[in-house]
N, CA, C and O of each residue as an XYZ file, in Angstrom:
968
protein
N      59.220    112.161    156.241
C      60.488    112.651    156.796
C      60.851    111.866    158.062
O      59.976    111.390    158.786
N      62.142    111.746    158.310
C      62.626    111.087    159.521
C      62.640    112.108    160.670
O      63.148    113.219    160.521
N      62.077    111.712    161.809
C      61.888    112.633    162.934
C      62.569    112.083    164.180
O      62.426    110.904    164.505
N      63.312    112.945    164.880
C      63.910    112.637    166.182
C      63.144    113.429    167.243
O      62.952    114.637    167.100
N      62.708    112.754    168.303
C      61.926    113.373    169.376
C      62.809    113.534    170.603
O      63.374    112.560    171.101
N      62.929    114.770    171.091
C      63.822    115.052    172.230
C      63.053    115.805    173.309
O      62.609    116.932    173.090
N      62.898    115.184    174.466
C      62.225    115.813    175.614
C      62.670    115.063    176.854
O      62.796    113.839    176.828
N      62.912    115.791    177.947
C      63.367    115.130    179.159
C      62.231    114.425    179.899
O      62.488    113.679    180.844
N      60.982    114.647    179.489
C      59.838    113.997    180.119
C      59.389    112.813    179.255
O      59.035    112.982    178.088
N      59.409    111.620    179.842
C      59.053    110.423    179.077
C      57.623    110.492    178.557
O      57.361    110.088    177.424
N      56.697    110.997    179.365
C      55.301    111.081    178.929
C      55.156    112.008    177.730
O      54.369    111.740    176.823
N      55.920    113.105    177.728
C      55.867    114.040    176.595
C      56.408    113.380    175.337
O      55.848    113.560    174.255
N      57.499    112.612    175.464
C      58.034    111.891    174.309
C      57.018    110.889    173.775
O      56.783    110.805    172.570
N      56.417    110.128    174.695
C      55.452    109.110    174.281
C      54.252    109.740    173.582
O      53.735    109.186    172.612
N      53.811    110.891    174.071
C      52.660    111.553    173.448
C      52.999    111.984    172.022
O      52.196    111.798    171.108
N      54.188    112.559    171.834
C      54.585    112.983    170.491
C      54.719    111.784    169.551
O      54.312    111.851    168.391
N      55.284    110.700    170.049
C      55.429    109.498    169.218
C      54.051    108.983    168.802
O      53.856    108.593    167.651
N      53.093    108.979    169.738
C      51.740    108.527    169.410
C      51.095    109.440    168.368
O      50.422    108.962    167.454
N      51.295    110.740    168.502
C      50.730    111.669    167.522
C      51.362    111.472    166.146
O      50.677    111.528    165.125
N      52.671    111.241    166.128
C      53.358    111.037    164.854
C      52.923    109.731    164.173
O      52.996    109.616    162.949
N      52.476    108.760    164.956
C      51.998    107.508    164.363
C      50.741    107.730    163.533
O      50.407    106.917    162.671
N      50.045    108.835    163.795
C      48.856    109.186    163.003
C      49.215    109.993    161.767
O      48.338    110.377    160.993
N      50.509    110.252    161.578
C      50.980    111.010    160.415
C      51.933    110.103    159.643
O      53.149    110.210    159.802
N      51.396    109.213    158.812
C      52.213    108.149    158.201
C      53.325    108.633    157.290
O      54.229    107.863    156.963
N      53.280    109.897    156.872
C      54.346    110.403    156.011
C      55.622    110.725    156.804
O      56.647    111.089    156.226
N      55.543    110.587    158.128
C      56.689    110.870    158.986
C      57.045    109.625    159.798
O      56.163    108.889    160.241
N      58.358    109.397    159.990
C      58.841    108.216    160.699
C      59.713    108.636    161.880
O      60.674    109.386    161.708
N      59.380    108.154    163.080
C      60.206    108.413    164.260
C      61.416    107.487    164.199
O      61.268    106.265    164.243
N      62.599    108.060    164.099
C      63.819    107.259    163.967
C      64.659    107.243    165.241
O      65.692    106.575    165.296
N      64.220    107.978    166.268
C      64.978    107.981    167.509
C      64.375    108.916    168.526
O      63.549    109.767    168.197
N      64.798    108.750    169.780
C      64.386    109.634    170.867
C      65.597    109.926    171.741
O      66.585    109.191    171.722
N      65.508    111.002    172.503
C      66.556    111.356    173.464
C      65.926    112.153    174.591
O      64.887    112.789    174.417
N      66.573    112.110    175.756
C      66.036    112.776    176.939
C      66.781    114.058    177.293
O      66.405    114.749    178.240
N      67.839    114.385    176.539
C      68.577    115.622    176.816
C      69.348    116.030    175.569
O      69.382    115.303    174.576
N      69.967    117.205    175.638
C      70.646    117.746    174.468
C      71.835    116.930    174.023
O      72.007    116.687    172.829
N      72.660    116.503    174.960
C      73.843    115.721    174.593
C      73.414    114.395    173.969
O      74.008    113.940    172.991
N      72.383    113.782    174.537
C      71.863    112.550    173.958
C      71.320    112.768    172.560
O      71.488    111.923    171.681
N      70.664    113.909    172.356
C      70.104    114.218    171.037
C      71.194    114.302    169.984
O      71.025    113.792    168.876
N      72.305    114.936    170.314
C      73.395    115.078    169.358
C      74.013    113.726    169.032
O      74.386    113.472    167.886
N      74.123    112.859    170.032
C      74.672    111.528    169.802
C      73.747    110.703    168.910
O      74.208    110.025    167.991
N      72.444    110.760    169.181
C      71.494    109.998    168.378
C      71.463    110.528    166.943
O      71.403    109.752    165.990
N      71.503    111.860    166.797
C      71.461    112.436    165.453
C      72.653    111.987    164.615
O      72.529    111.835    163.400
N      73.794    111.774    165.240
C      74.971    111.274    164.521
C      74.676    109.936    163.850
O      75.219    109.622    162.791
N      73.803    109.154    164.488
C      73.503    107.816    163.968
C      72.319    107.793    163.015
O      72.355    107.113    161.989
N      71.257    108.543    163.357
C      70.008    108.379    162.605
C      69.839    109.392    161.479
O      69.071    109.156    160.547
N      70.556    110.531    161.555
C      70.469    111.573    160.526
C      69.011    111.961    160.245
O      68.547    111.894    159.107
N      68.306    112.364    161.295
C      66.909    112.777    161.150
C      66.808    114.027    160.281
O      67.717    114.856    160.253
N      65.686    114.147    159.576
C      65.414    115.359    158.794
C      64.902    116.479    159.687
O      65.178    117.654    159.444
N      64.151    116.107    160.723
C      63.504    117.065    161.620
C      63.724    116.618    163.054
O      63.658    115.427    163.357
N      63.985    117.575    163.936
C      64.089    117.274    165.359
C      63.040    118.088    166.105
O      63.011    119.315    166.018
N      62.180    117.387    166.840
C      61.245    118.028    167.762
C      61.990    118.160    169.078
O      62.256    117.166    169.753
N      62.326    119.391    169.440
C      63.330    119.635    170.485
C      62.755    120.473    171.619
O      62.392    121.634    171.431
N      62.678    119.871    172.790
C      62.220    120.596    173.969
C      63.206    121.722    174.290
O      64.417    121.546    174.156
N      62.695    122.861    174.706
C      63.564    124.000    175.010
C      64.198    123.856    176.385
O      65.411    124.000    176.535
N      63.377    123.574    177.381
C      63.875    123.567    178.758
C      64.187    122.139    179.183
O      63.286    121.349    179.466
N      65.486    121.821    179.224
C      65.939    120.503    179.657
C      67.128    120.686    180.589
O      67.855    121.671    180.465
N      67.342    119.759    181.520
C      68.532    119.869    182.394
C      69.810    119.680    181.584
O      69.808    119.033    180.537
N      70.893    120.251    182.083
C      72.164    120.159    181.359
C      72.146    121.076    180.164
O      71.993    122.288    180.312
N      72.300    120.514    178.979
C      72.289    121.310    177.754
C      70.846    121.524    177.299
O      70.144    120.562    176.990
N      70.404    122.778    177.258
C      69.019    123.041    176.877
C      68.845    122.986    175.362
O      69.804    122.800    174.613
N      67.588    123.155    174.930
C      67.284    123.023    173.516
C      67.938    124.071    172.641
O      68.334    123.778    171.513
N      68.058    125.298    173.148
C      68.644    126.362    172.344
C      70.115    126.083    172.049
O      70.571    126.262    170.919
N      70.858    125.642    173.072
C      72.271    125.311    172.832
C      72.396    124.100    171.917
O      73.246    124.067    171.027
N      71.546    123.111    172.143
C      71.570    121.920    171.291
C      71.364    122.300    169.831
O      72.057    121.792    168.949
N      70.417    123.190    169.577
C      70.143    123.621    168.204
C      71.345    124.325    167.596
O      71.614    124.163    166.406
N      72.071    125.103    168.388
C      73.256    125.791    167.867
C      74.308    124.779    167.417
O      74.949    124.969    166.384
N      74.488    123.713    168.182
C      75.456    122.689    167.788
C      74.987    121.953    166.534
O      75.796    121.634    165.663
N      73.703    121.685    166.442
C      73.174    120.992    165.270
C      73.431    121.779    163.988
O      73.636    121.189    162.927
N      73.420    123.104    164.082
C      73.628    123.924    162.899
C      75.047    123.822    162.357
O      75.314    124.271    161.243
N      75.972    123.230    163.139
C      77.349    123.063    162.682
C      77.488    121.902    161.702
O      78.477    121.814    160.974
N      76.498    121.014    161.684
C      76.581    119.835    160.822
C      76.529    120.233    159.351
O      75.951    121.261    158.997
N      77.135    119.415    158.503
C      77.145    119.697    157.068
C      75.727    119.724    156.503
O      75.421    120.527    155.621
N      74.869    118.851    157.006
C      73.463    118.822    156.599
C      72.602    118.896    157.858
O      72.101    117.875    158.330
N      72.430    120.096    158.401
C      71.687    120.215    159.661
C      70.214    119.885    159.489
O      69.622    120.192    158.454
N      69.622    119.262    160.494
C      68.193    118.989    160.444
C      67.389    120.268    160.693
O      67.918    121.259    161.198
N      66.136    120.231    160.341
C      65.226    121.316    160.707
C      64.835    121.116    162.166
O      64.475    120.010    162.570
N      64.905    122.190    162.960
C      64.562    122.114    164.377
C      63.213    122.781    164.607
O      62.988    123.921    164.200
N      62.327    122.054    165.264
C      61.062    122.616    165.726
C      61.083    122.547    167.243
O      61.162    121.465    167.824
N      61.012    123.702    167.877
C      61.080    123.730    169.333
C      59.744    123.321    169.954
O      58.672    123.636    169.436
N      59.841    122.617    171.070
C      58.688    122.272    171.899
C      58.848    123.061    173.189
O      59.903    122.994    173.819
N      57.832    123.801    173.594
C      58.021    124.682    174.737
C      56.753    124.840    175.557
O      55.641    124.767    175.036
N      56.945    125.056    176.846
C      55.849    125.392    177.747
C      55.921    126.861    178.141
O      55.223    127.290    179.060
N      56.762    127.640    177.450
C      56.888    129.055    177.771
C      55.570    129.779    177.549
O      54.738    129.351    176.750
N      55.393    130.884    178.268
C      54.167    131.659    178.083
C      54.265    132.513    176.826
O      55.304    132.540    176.167
N      53.189    133.205    176.500
C      53.104    133.933    175.235
C      54.131    135.052    175.123
O      54.543    135.395    174.015
N      54.549    135.624    176.237
C      55.529    136.712    176.169
C      56.909    136.164    175.804
O      57.622    136.760    174.998
N      57.285    135.023    176.401
C      58.576    134.421    176.080
C      58.612    133.946    174.631
O      59.673    133.933    174.007
N      57.465    133.560    174.100
C      57.416    133.051    172.733
C      57.787    134.106    171.703
O      58.129    133.760    170.573
N      57.729    135.382    172.063
C      58.091    136.438    171.118
C      59.513    136.251    170.609
O      59.818    136.614    169.473
N      60.390    135.684    171.444
C      61.783    135.460    171.023
C      61.849    134.492    169.858
O      62.676    134.665    168.963
N      61.002    133.483    169.847
C      60.987    132.518    168.753
C      60.348    133.123    167.514
O      60.853    132.966    166.403
N      59.232    133.817    167.715
C      58.512    134.381    166.581
C      59.355    135.410    165.841
O      59.290    135.502    164.615
N      60.143    136.184    166.578
C      60.938    137.234    165.949
C      62.015    136.658    165.042
O      62.514    137.351    164.156
N      62.380    135.388    165.256
C      63.378    134.728    164.409
C      62.729    133.781    163.403
O      63.426    133.038    162.712
N      61.409    133.803    163.318
C      60.658    132.990    162.354
C      60.893    131.493    162.545
O      60.718    130.714    161.608
N      61.288    131.086    163.757
C      61.431    129.667    164.048
C      60.064    129.097    164.398
O      59.262    129.763    165.052
N      59.799    127.886    163.970
C      58.541    127.285    164.364
C      58.683    126.687    165.751
O      59.775    126.288    166.154
N      57.593    126.628    166.471
C      57.580    126.058    167.800
C      56.206    125.464    168.048
O      55.221    125.851    167.420
N      56.158    124.527    168.964
C      54.907    123.904    169.382
C      54.749    124.133    170.868
O      55.666    123.877    171.648
N      53.594    124.611    171.252
C      53.323    124.913    172.651
C      52.712    123.687    173.321
O      51.752    123.105    172.817
N      53.278    123.303    174.458
C      52.746    122.158    175.202
C      51.405    122.507    175.842
O      51.242    123.636    176.306
N      50.444    121.592    175.889
C      50.429    120.268    175.245
C      50.234    120.421    173.735
O      49.403    121.210    173.286
N      50.994    119.671    172.971
C      51.014    119.810    171.514
C      49.723    119.239    170.908
O      49.309    118.127    171.235
N      49.107    120.012    170.034
C      47.921    119.548    169.307
C      48.358    118.897    167.993
O      49.286    119.371    167.338
N      47.701    117.836    167.621
C      48.107    117.083    166.435
C      48.046    117.937    165.170
O      48.940    117.852    164.327
N      47.019    118.748    165.029
C      46.921    119.579    163.824
C      48.046    120.606    163.767
O      48.557    120.916    162.691
N      48.428    121.132    164.926
C      49.546    122.086    164.970
C      50.847    121.370    164.629
O      51.705    121.931    163.948
N      50.996    120.136    165.099
C      52.183    119.343    164.767
C      52.237    119.082    163.268
O      53.302    119.184    162.658
N      51.099    118.748    162.671
C      51.053    118.480    161.239
C      51.485    119.719    160.446
O      52.242    119.616    159.480
N      50.997    120.881    160.863
C      51.336    122.126    160.163
C      52.823    122.446    160.300
O      53.455    122.886    159.340
N      53.383    122.227    161.490
C      54.803    122.514    161.711
C      55.672    121.597    160.857
O      56.682    122.036    160.305
N      55.292    120.343    160.745
C      56.069    119.405    159.933
C      55.948    119.722    158.444
O      56.896    119.512    157.687
N      54.790    120.225    158.021
C      54.652    120.641    156.625
C      55.587    121.808    156.333
O      56.197    121.877    155.266
N      55.692    122.718    157.286
C      56.608    123.846    157.123
C      58.053    123.344    157.109
O      58.877    123.825    156.332
N      58.348    122.383    157.968
C      59.697    121.809    158.005
C      60.049    121.161    156.676
O      61.192    121.247    156.226
N      59.074    120.514    156.045
C      59.326    119.884    154.753
C      59.713    120.924    153.707
O      60.536    120.656    152.832
N      59.122    122.099    153.801
C      59.479    123.187    152.885
C      60.919    123.626    153.094
O      61.654    123.833    152.129
N      61.328    123.768    154.364
C      62.723    124.127    154.661
C      63.656    123.024    154.181
O      64.686    123.293    153.563
N      63.282    121.767    154.476
C      64.146    120.640    154.144
C      64.371    120.541    152.636
O      65.451    120.155    152.187
N      63.361    120.885    151.870
C      63.471    120.821    150.413
C      64.214    122.018    149.838
O      64.427    122.099    148.629
N      64.609    122.949    150.705
C      65.353    124.120    150.246
C      64.502    125.171    149.584
O      65.019    126.055    148.902
N      63.189    125.083    149.780
C      62.306    126.057    149.150
C      62.132    127.312    149.990
O      61.465    128.259    149.573
N      62.737    127.317    151.184
C      62.691    128.507    152.045
C      63.999    128.571    152.806
O      64.579    127.539    153.144
N      64.468    129.784    153.079
C      65.716    129.934    153.824
C      65.509    129.534    155.273
O      64.444    129.746    155.851
N      66.553    128.952    155.844
C      66.464    128.563    157.253
C      66.599    129.786    158.140
O      67.436    130.648    157.873
N      65.793    129.880    159.191
C      65.843    131.046    160.069
C      67.066    131.020    160.976
O      67.643    129.967    161.249
N      67.442    132.208    161.434
C      68.505    132.291    162.437
C      67.952    131.818    163.771
O      66.749    131.896    164.018
N      68.847    131.322    164.634
C      68.421    130.869    165.947
C      68.368    132.039    166.919
O      69.173    132.965    166.815
N      67.425    132.008    167.869
C      67.395    133.062    168.880
C      68.636    132.985    169.762
O      69.215    131.914    169.944
N      69.033    134.119    170.300
C      70.225    134.170    171.141
C      69.988    133.432    172.450
O      68.862    133.371    172.943
N      71.048    132.875    173.005
C      70.971    132.265    174.325
C      72.246    132.610    175.066
O      73.149    133.230    174.504
N      72.321    132.207    176.338
C      73.495    132.531    177.130
C      74.694    131.695    176.716
O      74.616    130.922    175.761
N      75.814    131.846    177.436
C      77.015    131.083    177.115
C      76.741    129.583    177.097
O      76.022    129.062    177.950
N      77.317    128.900    176.123
C      77.133    127.459    175.996
C      77.882    126.703    177.092
O      78.842    127.211    177.670
N      77.430    125.492    177.364
C      78.163    124.608    178.274
C      79.234    123.838    177.517
O      80.169    123.314    178.121
N      79.098    123.766    176.179
C      80.033    123.039    175.333
C      80.339    123.863    174.079
O      79.534    124.698    173.666
N      81.494    123.624    173.485
C      81.762    124.068    172.123
C      81.874    122.800    171.279
O      82.135    121.717    171.802
N      81.677    122.944    169.982
C      81.659    121.760    169.130
C      82.752    121.829    168.084
O      83.154    122.902    167.633
N      83.216    120.653    167.716
C      84.215    120.508    166.659
C      83.722    119.430    165.705
O      83.042    118.490    166.116
N      84.064    119.571    164.439
C      83.676    118.591    163.439
C      84.867    117.678    163.153
O      85.940    118.140    162.764
N      84.659    116.377    163.350
C      85.683    115.380    163.038
C      85.119    114.477    161.953
O      84.269    113.629    162.225
N      85.595    114.658    160.717
C      84.975    113.968    159.593
C      83.582    114.532    159.402
O      83.419    115.732    159.177
N      82.585    113.683    159.490
C      81.212    114.172    159.422
C      80.518    114.034    160.771
O      79.291    114.086    160.856
N      81.322    113.856    161.835
C      80.781    113.702    163.176
C      80.954    114.984    163.979
O      81.907    115.738    163.781
N      80.020    115.213    164.884
C      80.084    116.363    165.773
C      80.676    115.913    167.101
O      80.205    114.949    167.705
N      81.715    116.618    167.554
C      82.323    116.289    168.847
C      82.097    117.452    169.800
O      82.367    118.604    169.458
N      81.605    117.153    170.991
C      81.348    118.181    171.993
C      82.504    118.266    172.977
O      83.007    117.250    173.458
N      82.920    119.504    173.271
C      83.983    119.752    174.242
C      83.390    120.567    175.381
O      82.919    121.683    175.164
N      83.407    120.027    176.580
C      82.871    120.753    177.733
C      83.734    121.979    178.014
O      84.948    121.863    178.180
N      83.116    123.137    178.067
C      83.872    124.379    178.301
C      84.633    124.299    179.618
O      85.748    124.810    179.723
N      84.036    123.660    180.625
C      84.679    123.550    181.938
C      85.981    122.767    181.890
O      86.807    122.895    182.794
N      86.185    121.943    180.833
C      87.392    121.119    180.736
C      88.466    121.730    179.842
O      89.565    121.185    179.737
N      88.164    122.847    179.201
C      89.118    123.444    178.260
C      90.158    124.274    179.010
O      89.814    125.109    179.846
N      91.423    124.037    178.706
C      92.524    124.725    179.375
C      92.790    126.076    178.723
O      92.949    127.087    179.408
N      92.838    126.083    177.391
C      93.037    127.342    176.672
C      92.546    127.209    175.235
O      92.389    126.108    174.707
N      92.312    128.361    174.624
C      92.090    128.470    173.183
C      93.287    129.231    172.611
O      93.754    130.203    173.204
N      93.777    128.782    171.455
C      94.914    129.467    170.845
C      94.769    129.484    169.330
O      94.378    128.489    168.720
N      95.089    130.620    168.733
C      95.112    130.737    167.277
C      96.479    130.265    166.785
O      97.517    130.793    167.185
N      96.456    129.263    165.910
C      97.692    128.665    165.393
C      97.569    128.517    163.886
O      96.756    127.730    163.400
N      98.377    129.272    163.141
C      98.439    129.153    161.676
C      97.053    129.220    161.027
O      96.702    128.404    160.174
N      96.295    130.199    161.451
C      94.996    130.431    160.832
C      93.857    129.628    161.414
O      92.712    129.806    160.997
N      94.131    128.736    162.375
C      93.094    127.942    163.022
C      93.048    128.284    164.506
O      94.023    128.781    165.070
N      91.909    128.013    165.128
C      91.800    128.127    166.579
C      91.692    126.717    167.139
O      90.853    125.927    166.708
N      92.558    126.409    168.112
C      92.528    125.095    168.747
C      92.111    125.256    170.198
O      92.378    126.271    170.840
N      91.445    124.213    170.693
C      91.096    124.127    172.112
C      91.952    123.053    172.743
O      92.050    121.943    172.219
N      92.573    123.374    173.866
C      93.374    122.396    174.606
C      92.485    121.743    175.648
O      91.954    122.408    176.537
N      92.328    120.421    175.526
C      91.463    119.692    176.462
C      92.076    118.313    176.673
O      92.437    117.636    175.711
N      92.193    117.902    177.924
C      92.904    116.659    178.217
C      94.337    116.788    177.738
O      95.045    117.710    178.142
N      94.770    115.877    176.883
C      96.111    115.960    176.302
C      96.058    116.368    174.836
O      97.070    116.308    174.138
N      94.888    116.783    174.366
C      94.687    117.043    172.948
C      94.636    118.527    172.624
O      94.376    119.363    173.489
N      94.891    118.833    171.351
C      94.615    120.133    170.760
C      93.616    119.881    169.627
O      93.928    119.169    168.672
N      92.431    120.457    169.730
C      91.349    120.155    168.805
C      90.924    121.433    168.096
O      90.677    122.452    168.740
N      90.839    121.380    166.775
C      90.450    122.547    165.990
C      88.963    122.832    166.183
O      88.123    121.945    166.033
N      88.655    124.081    166.517
C      87.265    124.538    166.601
C      87.101    125.671    165.596
O      87.948    126.559    165.500
N      86.012    125.630    164.855
C      85.832    126.607    163.781
C      85.137    127.861    164.299
O      84.048    128.221    163.852
N      85.790    128.512    165.247
C      85.280    129.751    165.818
C      86.454    130.695    166.026
O      87.594    130.255    166.181
N      86.177    131.979    166.029
C      87.257    132.942    166.217
C      87.494    133.193    167.701
O      86.595    133.017    168.523
N      88.729    133.609    168.037
C      89.019    133.968    169.428
C      88.128    135.109    169.894
O      87.724    135.160    171.056
N      87.829    136.019    168.982
C      86.998    137.162    169.364
C      85.603    136.720    169.799
O      85.107    137.173    170.830
N      84.972    135.850    169.034
C      83.627    135.412    169.416
C      83.674    134.536    170.667
O      82.756    134.587    171.486
N      84.726    133.736    170.827
C      84.864    132.936    172.036
C      85.051    133.830    173.261
O      84.495    133.557    174.324
N      85.829    134.887    173.110
C      86.034    135.814    174.225
C      84.739    136.526    174.580
O      84.441    136.716    175.759
N      83.969    136.921    173.578
C      82.695    137.595    173.832
C      81.735    136.694    174.593
O      81.007    137.154    175.473
N      81.734    135.407    174.250
C      80.794    134.482    174.877
C      81.278    133.977    176.229
O      80.484    133.819    177.156
N      82.580    133.723    176.344
C      83.106    133.069    177.546
C      84.075    133.958    178.332
O      84.954    133.454    179.030
N      83.913    135.271    178.220
C      84.835    136.199    178.870
C      84.903    136.059    180.373
O      85.901    136.448    180.980
N      83.858    135.508    181.000
C      83.887    135.333    182.451
C      84.675    134.089    182.850
O      85.046    133.941    184.015
N      84.932    133.195    181.895
C      85.625    131.937    182.217
C      87.049    131.901    181.691
O      87.861    131.088    182.133
N      87.353    132.790    180.738
C      88.695    132.818    180.144
C      89.211    134.250    180.135
O      88.436    135.206    180.099
N      90.517    134.378    180.167
C      91.142    135.694    180.097
C      92.091    135.707    178.909
O      92.817    134.742    178.670
N      92.080    136.805    178.169
C      93.004    136.940    177.040
C      94.377    137.295    177.591
O      94.526    138.250    178.353
N      95.382    136.511    177.193
C      96.750    136.779    177.648
C      97.614    137.324    176.523
O      98.697    137.857    176.765
N      97.138    137.192    175.304
C      97.890    137.582    174.111
C      96.879    137.689    172.988
O      95.769    137.170    173.107
N      97.241    138.353    171.895
C      96.297    138.464    170.790
C      95.919    137.101    170.225
O      94.913    136.980    169.527
N      96.723    136.061    170.521
C      96.430    134.741    169.952
C      96.028    133.701    170.988
O      96.042    132.509    170.680
N      95.665    134.108    172.217
C      95.358    133.086    173.220
C      94.401    133.579    174.304
O      94.485    134.715    174.769
N      93.485    132.678    174.690
C      92.612    132.836    175.853
C      92.890    131.659    176.773
O      92.996    130.524    176.308
N      93.009    131.913    178.076
C      93.289    130.809    178.994
C      92.257    130.805    180.126
O      91.690    131.839    180.479
N      92.032    129.606    180.684
C      91.152    129.450    181.841
C      91.984    129.686    183.097
O      92.888    128.901    183.379
N      91.707    130.744    183.860
C      92.528    131.036    185.044
C      92.665    129.864    186.002
O      93.723    129.674    186.602
N      91.599    129.074    186.152
C      91.657    127.955    187.095
C      92.656    126.890    186.677
O      93.078    126.079    187.501
N      93.042    126.883    185.395
C      93.981    125.866    184.892
C      95.433    126.331    184.906
O      96.337    125.570    184.562
N      95.653    127.583    185.306
C      97.003    128.152    185.289
C      97.741    127.777    186.578
O      97.236    127.977    187.683
N      98.934    127.235    186.409
C      99.758    126.899    187.575
C     100.550    128.096    188.051
O     100.664    128.328    189.254
N     101.109    128.873    187.101
C     101.946    130.006    187.506
C     102.211    130.916    186.310
O     102.024    130.534    185.155
N     102.652    132.125    186.624
C     103.256    133.029    185.655
C     104.759    132.931    185.840
O     105.255    133.095    186.955
N     105.495    132.664    184.762
C     106.944    132.524    184.872
C     107.634    133.484    183.919
O     107.121    133.788    182.842
N     108.808    133.959    184.330
C     109.587    134.888    183.518
C     110.869    134.190    183.048
O     111.547    133.541    183.845
N     111.206    134.322    181.753
C     112.424    133.692    181.252
C     113.629    134.611    181.477
O     113.498    135.676    182.080
N     114.791    134.197    180.994
C     116.026    134.962    181.224
C     115.986    136.331    180.556
O     116.695    137.245    180.979
N     115.171    136.481    179.524
C     115.047    137.776    178.852
C     113.953    138.654    179.452
O     113.692    139.756    178.970
N     113.320    138.152    180.508
C     112.285    138.930    181.171
C     110.906    138.778    180.573
O     109.985    139.488    180.975
N     110.733    137.871    179.623
C     109.420    137.672    179.007
C     108.558    136.768    179.876
O     109.027    135.755    180.396
N     107.286    137.149    180.027
C     106.378    136.382    180.866
C     105.635    135.334    180.056
O     105.329    135.530    178.879
N     105.348    134.206    180.721
C     104.563    133.146    180.089
C     103.678    132.487    181.138
O     104.006    132.456    182.324
N     102.556    131.963    180.676
C     101.652    131.192    181.524
C     102.015    129.723    181.404
O     102.237    129.222    180.301
N     102.077    129.021    182.551
C     102.262    127.573    182.542
C     101.053    126.949    183.243
O     100.426    127.574    184.099
N     100.739    125.708    182.866
C      99.479    125.100    183.275
C      99.687    123.857    184.125
O     100.746    123.229    184.094
N      98.657    123.517    184.879
C      98.638    122.236    185.578
C      98.476    121.123    184.544
O      97.538    121.145    183.746
N      99.391    120.149    184.558
C      99.223    118.957    183.745
C      99.504    119.105    182.267
O      99.237    118.174    181.507
N     100.032    120.237    181.823
C     100.388    120.419    180.405
C     101.756    121.085    180.323
O     102.182    121.776    181.249
N     102.438    120.866    179.196
C     103.793    121.380    179.066
C     103.905    122.711    178.354
O     104.988    123.297    178.325
N     102.806    123.215    177.770
C     102.906    124.467    177.006
C     103.249    125.658    177.905
O     102.874    125.719    179.076
N     103.970    126.587    177.308
C     104.222    127.894    177.918
C     103.700    128.933    176.924
O     104.262    129.107    175.843
N     102.626    129.616    177.299
C     102.034    130.594    176.388
C     102.450    131.997    176.797
O     102.275    132.374    177.955
N     102.999    132.784    175.865
C     103.479    134.122    176.206
C     102.346    135.058    176.620
O     101.222    134.966    176.126
N     102.678    135.955    177.539
C     101.737    136.970    178.006
C     102.164    138.313    177.429
O     103.313    138.729    177.579
N     101.230    138.985    176.770
C     101.510    140.305    176.208
C     101.774    141.308    177.328
O     101.084    141.312    178.347
N     102.774    142.149    177.127
C     103.052    143.184    178.131
C     101.860    144.108    178.307
O     101.580    144.569    179.413
N     101.169    144.371    177.228
C      99.989    145.251    177.287
C      98.884    144.660    178.153
O      98.119    145.395    178.778
N      98.801    143.336    178.188
C      97.720    142.676    178.916
C      98.148    142.152    180.290
O      97.339    141.571    181.014
N      99.410    142.356    180.644
C      99.934    141.738    181.854
C      99.140    142.112    183.105
O      98.791    141.232    183.892
N      98.850    143.392    183.303
C      98.157    143.800    184.532
C      96.766    143.176    184.602
O      96.317    142.781    185.678
N      96.092    143.086    183.477
C      94.773    142.475    183.422
C      94.851    140.983    183.743
O      94.019    140.446    184.473
N      95.864    140.328    183.184
C      96.042    138.898    183.429
C      96.352    138.644    184.904
O      95.765    137.754    185.520
N      97.268    139.420    185.464
C      97.638    139.230    186.864
C      96.436    139.440    187.780
O      96.267    138.713    188.760
N      95.604    140.426    187.468
C      94.425    140.693    188.272
C      93.452    139.508    188.231
O      92.914    139.101    189.261
N      93.232    138.959    187.028
C      92.308    137.837    186.915
C      92.854    136.598    187.632
O      92.101    135.851    188.257
N      94.167    136.389    187.535
C      94.743    135.205    188.181
C      94.702    135.337    189.702
O      94.514    134.345    190.405
N      94.874    136.538    190.205
C      94.795    136.736    191.667
C      93.367    136.541    192.167
O      93.159    136.124    193.306
N      92.391    136.840    191.326
C      91.006    136.764    191.750
C      90.321    135.437    191.473
O      89.118    135.305    191.700
N      91.070    134.446    190.984
C      90.435    133.164    190.613
C      89.989    132.374    191.838
O      89.440    131.280    191.701
């Protein structure tokens, strides 16, 4: 199987690569030092298995794994962790395999054998353990994964059955519902209408048209998104407190 090794510590990566060299049925096709790098490398190498460190700066292993699951053919993820035995219960309860640092070669061999079973479709893939709000949301463009930094998103809007994220000058389709986005990012976005969530920091003003209808206008964008009368007091409160 093709294996991608991801760890922010160079010595840890080198140790895993050396151990994998003793397992000739597996080939190291790439390495990365963080989650964003891992996703970029996976786009190129299409590894079957990713050995993924949990605790990394920036995007951690849990968030990285969630993005990987969006791919049409997601790799099997085996977490690498230095967590203690109590924290490991979160992984065990979801039947995810993990390797405890320092990784033993026999344990690595067993984990990869289990991964081969998943890869061959002979066992169902486990659900991922829950983690906090992501730093990025992902969109699929062709067969590529595109990451959108949550901090750069101006608004999410439901349009003709799709949800789009406004970022830079673009509107990009994300395959997630407004409800789940609100549940995850409710501290960073406020619902202004049944079809829109906006980032308060990106709002320039609330404006009223000649008919008395309120709309949100943004810094650097031309859209005017209507504000529901039912949600107006909530929206005004969030905008005053930004």
